[in-house]
N, C-alpha and C positions, 0 to 999 in steps of 0.2 A: 266608563271603565270598558276596556277592550273585551270583546266576547272571546270565548274559547276558540271559535273558528278563526277569529282575527289573529289571535296569538299563534295558532298553528300555521296560518298563512305566512305570517312574518318569519316564523322559524324556518319554514320551508324555503322562503325566499333567501334567507341568510345562508342556509345550507347550499342552495343552488349557486350563490355567488362564490362560496368557498370552492365548490366543485369546479366552477368555471375558471377561477384563479389558478387552481392546481393544474387543470387541463391546459390552460394557456401557458403556464410555466413549462410543462412537459413538452408542449408543442414548440416552444422557443428553444428548447434544448433536447434534441432527439436522443441524447445519451443518458438523460436522467432516469434513474432506476430506483424503485423503492419509495416508501413513505417518507414524510418529512422527518429528519433526524432529530434525536434528543440525546442529551448526555447519558441518560439511563440506557438507551438502546445501544449507544456506542461503547459503553463500558461493560455491557452484559457479555456473557460467554458466547452468545450467538446473535446474529442479526435477523432480519425479517424473512430471508429466503431459506427455504429448505434446500439441502445440498445432497449430492451423491458423489461417490468416488470411483475412479478407475485407476488400476495400477499400470505403470509404464515400464517395460523392460529396458535394460541398457542397450547400447548399440545405435543410438540416434545422435551421437555426438556428446552425450552425457551419460552418467551412470545409472539411468533409470530414475523412477520416482513415482509420485502420486498426483493425479489431477483431481481436484475437488471443484465442483461446478454447481451452479444453481439449477434446480430441476425445472424451474419455471421457464416455459418457452413462449409466454404471451407478451413479453416486453421487448422482444428483439434480441440482438446480440449483446455480448458483454465484453468489456476490456479484459485482458489477460495479464497475469503477473507471474513471473518466475522467481523462485526463492532458493538461494544456495546456502548450505551449511559452511562452517569454517574448517580450519586446519584440523585434521584427524577426527572430524565430526561426521556422523552419519546424517541422513535425512531427518532422523528423529529429533535432532537439535532444533529444527525450525518447522517441524510438522504442524504445530498448532496454528501457524498462519494459514494453512490450507482451509480448514473449515471456518476459521474466524473471518477471513477476507471474503471467501466465497459466499458466506451467508449474508454479506452486504452487497452482493451483486458483481462478483468477479469470477472469472475462470482462473484457478490458481494451480500452478505446478510447483510442488516442492521436490527438489531433486537430491539424489546422491551424486557425488562427483565421480569421475573416472578413477581417481586415486585419492586416498586420504591425505596425501602430502601435496596435492596440486596447489600451485601458487595462484595469486590473485588473477593474473592474466589468463591462466587456463580456466579458472572458475568463471571469469567473465565471458570467455568464449562459449563455455557450456551453458551459461544462462541464456545467451542468444540462441544457441542451438535448441534449447528447451522451448523458448518462445516460438521459434520457427516450427518446431514439431507440433506444439499445441494448435497453432493457427493454420497449419497446412496439412498435417498428416494424421492428427489424433482422431479418435472416434467422436470427439466433441467439437471438432473444428467448425461445424456449422453454427455453434453457439458463440463463436469468437469473432470480434471485430479486429482484423489484423492491423488496422490503423491505430489501435488504442492499446499499446503494450507498455509494461513497466517491469522493473527489476528490483529485487531486494537481496540482501545477503548478510550473514553474520560473520564477523571477524575477517578472515581472508576471503570469505564469501562476500563481505561488505566491500573489501577492496576489489573483488570481482565485479560487484555492481557498479562501482565507479568506472572500472575499465570498460564494461559493457556500455555504459552511458556515453563514454568518450568515443567508443567505436561506432555507436549507432545513434546519432543525434535526433533521429525521428522518434525515439522513445518519448513517452508522455510523462513519465515520472521515475524517480529512483529513490530508494531508501537504504543507504548503507547503515547497518546495525553494528555498533562497536567495531567499526571497520579497521582493518590492519592492511597497510600497504607501504612499501618503500618509496613509492611515488607520492610526494606530498602536494604537488601543484596540479590542479585540475581546472586551470583557467579557461580551457577550450570548451568546457561543459556548459551548455545553456539549458539542458533539460532540468525542469524543476526537481530539486533534490532536497530531501529532509535527512540530515545527518543526525544519528542518535548515538550519544556517548554515555559513559557512566563515570560518576565522580571518583570511584575507587577502583577503576580498571587499571590493573598493573600489567596486563598483557598488551593491550593497545591503549595506552594512556591517552587521555584527551589532549594533553599538551603536545604530544608527539604525533597524534593521528587525527582524531575527529575535529579538533579545533583548526589545525592547518588546512584540512580538507575543506571545511566549511568556508574559511576565509578566502581560499583560492577560487572557489566556484563562481562562475558567472551565472546570470539568469536568476530566476526566482529560487529562493532557498530558505531553509529553516534549520536551526540547531537546537536539539533537545538534549539536555544532560540530566540523567536520572540521579536523584539524590541518594547518597550513601549506598550506591549499587556497584556491583562488580561486573566483570567481563561477560557474565552469563545471564544477566538480568533479562535479556530478550529471548532466552531459550525456553521460557515458560510464560503462560498468559499473565499479563498485567493490565488493569483497566486503562492506565495512562497510555501505554504503548499501543494497545488495541484501538483506543479512541483516536489517537493522533495519526497512526498509520492509515487507518480507514479514511479519515478525513482528508489526508494528503492525497491518497489515491482517488478518492471521489472528486476532489477539487480539480485535479490535473489530468487524470485519465478520462473522467466523465465530464469535465468542465462544469461540475455541479456546484454552483455558487451557494447552495443551501448550506454547504459545509464551511464556508468562510467564517462563520460565527465561532467555530472551534479552533481557528488558526489566527484570526485577526479580530480584535487585538490579541496580542500574545497571551498564551495561557499564563496565569500568575505563577511566579516562583514561590516555592514553599511546598511542604508535604513531599510528594514523590519527585518534584522537579527542582533541581538545584540551579539550573540556568536555562534560559531560552532566548534565542535570537531569531530574527526573521527579516524579510524584505517587504513586509506589508506596506500598503495594501497590494494584493495580488491582482494582476490584470490578465 
């Protein structure tokens, strides 16, 4: 029978091997941030990083907003994400994405637009201006990796995210939320894009907007349709949207393959998901 000291030695050796494996994985991907992900952690109200906020005035090419960022400075720089609200919406419509995404290891700017009636192309230009501000001029620019940037937006802000992605192919990821745009074909886009629609959206119906957008996109992509949901399903926190948006950004902004498990194979249809499509496996 093994002695107590022998058992302790075996346990210590096993722990050391786990530590070495984690360290090797992190060394292989210098952008990996945070502990190994779990469903519970991704669906929770906040991730593993403590966050802080700084307000941004208007006048930098967009209507001002809020930067939410991880307070941890021990893990290097972070990718940055800009998020736009939709037609006649204020920053408050998408504000929850700031702390949610930042707590998983991103610097996030949620913006107000220059005008409530700004169209998708104007919102796209403002998303890019917001990213440039965060990476080059903001008080937290030293926390940002300017080579790892992404955009998101709701409704016309989602159309803006598509526009921004087409204009700047160096972006690492895009997530149009219930997007609205008169432009239906985005075949030039190769940036990894997750399109999120809602089954009962009568403002930007999936048949006229999200589905054609997804079908036209080039490159890696996914399509999530929320079951029995309306145009405003992403304006407040939901476990499914939180989990999949974080996973998409982690996978493509941070190249963190630990998050593949939440995207490939496709999340099962049922419960909050009425439809899901993808281009798995991602490379």
